[in-house]
N, C-alpha and C positions, 0 to 999 in steps of 0.2 A: 751700481746706480739703480734706483727703483724707477718703475714706469711713472709717467705723469698721471694725474687724476683722470683726464679724459680717456687715456688708454685703459685705466682700471674700469671705467664705466662701460666701455665697449666689451671688455672681457666679461664683466658681470652680466651684461645684457645677453650675450651669446650663451653663457652658461645657463642662465635662467630660462631662456627661450627654448633651447634645444635639449636641456636637461642631460647634457652629455659632457664629456671632457672638453675643457677649453683648448687643449692642445694635446698632441700625442703624449703618452706617458713619459717617453724619453725626453721630450722637450721640457715638460714640466719639471722633471727631476733635474735637468741641466740648469734651468732657471733658478731652482731652489739652491743648487750647489754653488752657483755663482753669486748668490746674494741678491737675486732679482725679485720681482713681484712674486708673492706666494699665490698660486692659482686658487680659485675657489674649489671646494671639494667636489670630487667626482662621486656621485652617489651610487650605492649598490642597489637602490630601489627607486622607482618613480613615485611621484606624488599621486595619490588616488584622487580622482575627480568624479563628482556625481552631482546630480540635482536632488538626490535622495539623502538618506542618512549615512553616517559612517561611525563605526566603532573601532577604536585603536587601542589595543592592549599588547602585553608582552607574550601572549600565547594565542596562536591562530584559532584554536578551538573556543577559547573564551571570547574572542572577537566574534566568531560565528554565533555564539550564544546570544550576545548582545544584538547582533543583526537580526536574529530570529525573533527577538522580542519587538524590534522595530517593525518587522513585517507582520506581526500580530496586532498592530495598532498601538504599541507602546511608544513613548516619547524618549527623549535623551536621558531623563531620570530613570525610567524603567530599565532602559538598556544598560545604564551604568551599574545599577544594582545587580542585574542578571549577570553581567560580565564579571563583576566582583565576586559573586557567589561561585561562579565557575573557577575563577582564579584562586579563590580560597581552597578549592579542592585540588586544582591542577598545578599550582605553584605554592605549596605550603612552606617552602623554604623562605618565602619573602612576605607572605600575607596570610590572613585567615580571620575567621570570625572570633578569634581570641584577641584581636588587636583593635587599633583605633582607625579613624578616618577623618579626613577633611575634604570639603568640596566647595567649589565656587560654581554657581549656577547662573547662566546668562539667559534671560528670556528675550527672544528676538522681537516679539510684538511690542513690548513696552520698553525695551532696552534697559530693563532693571537687572541688577546684579546682586546676588545673595550669597552670603558665606555661611557654611555649616561647620561648626566645631564639634566633632564627635570623638574627642579625646577624653579618656576616662580619668577618674580621680583615684587617689590612693585610699586604702582603707582608713576609716575614721580613727582607728586605734594605732596607726603607724606613723611615727615621727622620728626625727633625727635622734632625739635623746634615747628613744627605745632601742634603736639599732646600736647606738654607742654602748648602751648597757649590755648588749649581747656581744660586745667585743669588736664591732665593725668600725673601721677607721674611714671607710668610704662606702659608697653605695654598692651593694652586691651586684655583680654583673648579670647573674642568672639566679634561678631559684625563686622561691615564693615571695621573698621581700622585694623582688624586682617587678612584681606583678601589680599593675593598677587595674581597675575595673575596665574591661574591654568596652569600647564605645561603638563599635561598628554596627551592631544590630539596632541600637538606638538611632544611629545615623540613617540606616536604611528606612526605619519606620518613619522618621521625621521627613525625609525626602519624599517617600512614596505618598504619605498622608497629605503633604502640602502641594506637591506638583505632579505626582504620578497619575497615569491613566489606568494601570492594571493592578490586579490584586496580587498578593504574595504567591498564591497558588500557581498563577501563570508565570510570574517572574522567576520563581525558584525551581520550576519544573525541570528545566534542562540540567541544572546542577544536580538535582536529585537523581535524574536518570543516569548521568555520568558517574555519580558516586556508586550507584548500584551495579551498573553494567561495565564500568571501567573506561579508561582512556589511556592512550599511549603517552609515555613521558617524552618531553621535548629535550633538546640537547643542552641548553644552558641550565635549565632547571635540573636536569639529570646530573650535571657536573656538581652543582651546588649541593644537591641532595646527598651525593656520595661523600661529601665532606662532613656530614653530620652523624655518621653511623655511631661513633663512640658516644655521643651525647644521647642518642636514642636508646642505646643499650644500658643506660644508667637507671631506667625505670621501666617496668613491664607495660605500663599504659602506652608509653611512647614507642616501645618495641612493637607492641601489638598493632598500633595504628600506622606506623611509618616504615617498618622494615619488612622485607620479604622473608618468610620463614624465620623471623626473629634474628636474622643474621646480616642482611645486606640491604642497601638501598635498591630501589627498582632501577633497572638498566634503561638507557635511552631506547625508546621504541617498545619497551615492555608495557603491557596493559596493567594498570593499577586500579584497585577498587577500594572504596572506603564506605562501607554500609553504615557505620556508626554516624558518619557525617550526614548521610541521607536522612537518618532518623532525627538528628538535631534540626535540620532544615524543616522537616515536617512539623515539628513543634512550633516553629516560627510561622509556617503557613497556617496552622490551626489557631494560634493565639497571638500573633504579632510579636511585639517586643516582650510581652509577658511570657511568651514561649521560650525566652532566653533568660531574662532577668528574674524570673520566678519559676517554680516548678522543678522538674527533674534536671534540666540543664544547670540551673542555678545551684541546685543541691549538689550536683557533681563538682562544680567549681569550688564550693565550700569544702567538699570532701577532700579534694587534693590539697587545698589550703590547710585544713586541719591536720592532714597527714604529716605536713612539714612545719607544724606549729606556726602557721601564718595567722594574720589578724583579720582577714577578710570575713565579713558576715553577710547574711542574706539581706540585711538592710542596706549595706554598702551597694549591693547590686540593684535592689528594687528602687532605691531612691535616686539613682543616677539617671540623667537624661542629657541628650545632645542640646547644643545651644546654637540658635540662629544669631548671626552677627553681621555687621557691616564689614566689608573688606577695607583694607588700607591701600593706598595707592600713591604713586608719584608719576610725573610726566617725564618722558625721555625722548627728546627730539621729535615731538609731534605725536607720540603715542602715550596713552595712559596705561600703566601696568598695575594690575591688581594682585595683591597677595592677602593671605589671611593674617589677622592681627595676632599679637602674643596671646597665648603661650607658644605660638609657633615662631619659627625663625625666618619667616618670609620677609620680615622687616630688613634683614641683612641684605637680601637681594635688592630691595629698593634703595638702601643706603649706598650700595655699590654703584648702582646706576646714577644716583645723584652725584657721586664723586666722579665717575667716568664721564659724565656729561660736560665736565669742565675741560676735557681734552678732545682734540679732533681725531677720534679713532678712525673715521672714514678716510681722512687724509693720510694718516699713518699707513693704512693698508691692512688687509686681513693677515693675521698671524705675523705681523711685523714685530720686531723686538720692542718698538716703542709702545704699540698697542697692548701687547701682552704684559709689558712692564707695568703700565697703568692699571690694567685689570688686576694683576696680582697684588699690587700695592693697595688698590681700592679694597680688595678682599680683606687684607689685614686690618685696615682701618675700620671697615664696617663690622667685621666679626669681633673686634676688640670691644666695640660698644654693645653689640648684641649679646655677647657672652657675659657682660657685666650687668646689664639691666633687665634682660628678658626673664620673666617668670610668669606665674599665673596672676593676671591683673585683678583677680578677686581677692588676692592676699597682699599684694604690694603694688605701688604705683609704678607703671612702666611709662617712661617719658616719650611716648610715641610721637607726639607733635614735635618735640625737640629733636628727636632722632631723625625725623623726616624733613627738618627745616632746610631749605635750599641754601640759605646763607651759611649755616653750619657746615653743610657739605662743601661749599666753596672754601671755607677755612680749613677743613680736613684735607681737601684736594691740594692745598698749598704745601702740605707736609710731604708730598711726593717729590723726591729728588730724581729727576730724569737721568741722572748720572750714577745713581747708586741705590741698591735695594736696601730697604729698612729691615733689620733683623730683630728689632724690638719696637712694638707699637703698643701704646697704652691709651686708654680713654681717660676721662677725668679721674676715675679710680678703677682698679682692675682686681677682679676676683675670678679665679679659674674654676672650671668644673672638674669633677672627679673623673668623668669619662668623656673621651673625645672621639671614640670610634663608633662602630656599629653602622647599620644602615641597610638592612634587607627589607625591601619595600617594593610595592608595585605602583605604577602610575598608569591610569587609563583615562581616556577622554572620549566623549560621544558628541555627535551633532545629529539632530533629526532633520527631517525634510523641511520643517518650518524654520530652521536655523537656530533653535535652542541648543545651548552648549552646556555640558557638564565637564568641568575639570576636576579630577577625582584622584585622590591618593590614599592608599591604605597599607598598613604595615604590621609586621611582628616586631619591629625594631631589629634585633640581631637575627642571624640565621635560625629560623624556626622559633625564636623567642626564648622563653624562660627555661625550656626543657621539660615542662610539666603539662601533661595531657589530663584533663578531667576524665574520670572513668566513663567509658561508654559513649563519649561525645564525638570522637573523630576529629578533634581540633586541639591545637596547642595554645596555651596562654602566652601572650606576649611578655616582653621584659622592658616595657617603656619606662617603668619606674627607675631603671638604672641611670636615667638622665638627671635625676635629682642629685643634689649635693647635700652633704651633712654639715657644711659650713653654715652655721646659724646666722651669720651676718649677710648671707647672700639671698637675693630675692627668690632664687630657685631652691631654697632649702626644703627638705622633706617635711611636710605637715599633713595631718589628716584631712581627707577630702579635698586635696589640692591636686591640680594637674601639673605635671612636670613640663619644663621646656621640651617642646616637641620638634623633631627635625623634619617631619613630613609636610610638604608645602605644595599645594596646587597653584598654578598661575593662570592668569587671563590677561591678554593685552588687546587694546582697542586703538585702532588708527583714528586719531582725531581729525585727520584730513581726508579720510577715505572710508570705505565700507568694511574694511577687514576687522574681524574679531577672531582671535586665536586663543583656543584653550590648549595649554601646554604644561608639561611637567617633566622632571628628570629626577628619578629616585637616587638615593645614595647617601644617607646620613647627613653629616655636616657638609658634604659636597654640594648639596642641593642649591643653596642661594648662589654660589659661584657658578654653577652650571646654568642656572636660570639667566644670570647676567650675561654669560657668554652666548647663550641661545638668542637672547634679545638683541645683543650687539650684532650677531650674524644676520638677523632679519633687518634691523634698522640701519646699522652703519655700513653693511656690506651688501645689502640687497638680495640676500639668499632667499630661496623658497624654504618651506618648513621642513622638507626632507634634508636639504643641504645643511640647514641650520643645526639639525640633530647630528648629522654624520660628520661634521667638521671635527677635527682633532681638538682635544680639550686639555687644559691643565686642571689640576686639583691640588689644593694645599690642605693636608689633613690636620696639621697642628695649628694652634692659635698664636704661636710665637715662632721666631726663628726665620731663616731665609730658605728653608727647604720647600720644594715644590715638585710635584710629579707631573710629567708631561707624556702624552701619547706620542709615538714615533712619527705620526703624521705631521707633527710640527717639525719643519726642516732642521737639519743639523746646524746650518749656519745661523739660524735664528736662536737656537739653544745656546750656541757658542757666544753670541752677543749678549744674551741674558746672563750667562755665566760670568762674563766680563763685568757685568754690573753688580755681581755679588750674589745672584740667585744660585742656590745649590740644587741642581736639577737631577732628578732620577727619571730615567726614560723607561717607558713600558711599551711593549709591542701593542699594536692596535687590537681592539676587541678582546682584551684579556681581563677586563674587570677593573673596578676601582674608580671609574669615571661616570658611573651611573648609566641608566637606561631610560629612554623617554619616548613619548608619543606626542602628537599634536593633531588638532583639527582646526580648520579655518572656514569661516563663511566670508565671502567677499562683498556681500550686499546685493548681488545680482541674482541670487538663488543658486549659485554654484558653490559646492562645498568641497573641501580638500582634506585629505588625511595623510599622516606620515607616521611611520614607526621605524625607529632606527635599527640598524643591523647589528648592534652590540648584543641584542637579546634575540629570543625566538619569535618576536612579535610580528604583528600584521595589522595594518589599517585596512579594514574590510568594508566595502560599500554595501548598502542595502540594495537588493534587487528591485527591479520594477514590479509593479503589481501583476499578478497572474490573471489574465483575462480569459473568461470562458469563451468557447467558440460561439460565434453569432451567425 
């Protein structure tokens, strides 16, 4: 028998107030084994609190770089760019200046919200028919034909030009210093780096850039340098976006493309620019949740929430079989629509309004059978994608002393990306184009100067009944919308703080059909057993072993106090800005 709702509220209050275990570990385990209330998570880290700024990334050194920029008079935008430039150097397994970015920017003074789409387009001469003539039956997973124009530097330039306080010379100086002088490798990054040695050994540029003595990945704690990367950043300092999309860096990108008979040209690079756009949003039990519009998959998170809202998850209880069943089934329904309709809206109509219609969500919610899992879910019509995996990405978020927030995500797509390093640049090109399909009836079919369906999504949620504004994100390929929905439910339905909401055990469903679902071991065995009885085919993974994404969050509560969280699945840290240094008087 589960506890009553009032008892749940008491447990939640104690957990949130003390930020400690709700009961001794043995008691918690006994309750879980007996089928009782699942306790709220015991966090491995405390929430960071300050009246100044916070930078939360998956690498402590990158967080410190962002904080350094805040302390030099930069704002949340400047800090986000600086932290990303450091991460591009320090965590090249997951992100880099050969990839894309998306950002949601919240301005505290006016309460305005801006979206930035800096995802790149395919070469003008590359389309589905061209690849079919080369003998491809599906999109190449890696290699030159998986490369789209990297959007990240155009994104940096657009953000800094519109909202930044500092110049590129100041913002990029720390990353340049670390590239020249070196930095020690952190644990999770080191493990992922070690898994890519074979790929790096396939080409001398990659071997030169990312392997020690051309033979191995750097070890955890080993100091690693990348002077070529420092030189590439210096060109951006000197010439802004033109230091990347024109001149020596652009020529190096074309050189590696030509080496492998790619179609990219200097015009493809020079003509590209990032796009400012409005966010899309939905309401969820008194909160407004913002995501980026297509070509991103953030709409799937909103559709999940709209379906979940039809069920009393708070009454069901945290990690209860009923609540998890509803979330898993909502994921299937939302993703079936997302994968069918989402593409580049410049090429095909994406029915955003219909997909976010609350009545449509109620109708979809009625398809959930609380007594049985659905193993086949179809939208009005269904067309699958060629690739369903991938997902090496970083998410970072910043808040400055004035309460401005940047929710920011940047990626190579797969581990290290395409496998191709432009000569002398110190970075690898991403493989985001692998997400196109060659199915010419699908809105996401490969066409020239088209952006593929993109998995990386930043999030922002605003409490309509209070002062809280939360910038959040969780990386991990097609895991991201379902992870967003779980994070939001943890905050809204179960009253968790932002650290608990990240550290709570997760499920992730990698496929778009079937009843398979992966769960972290933190979800109790008796819960998994009840879900199995409903027809869910559960694979259990130990905690902190990957596959469930890594995330950060910052929050302003409207009183001038700011909060930061970085989950313990990665190396990261939410780092507060120090108070100003005052001269002796």
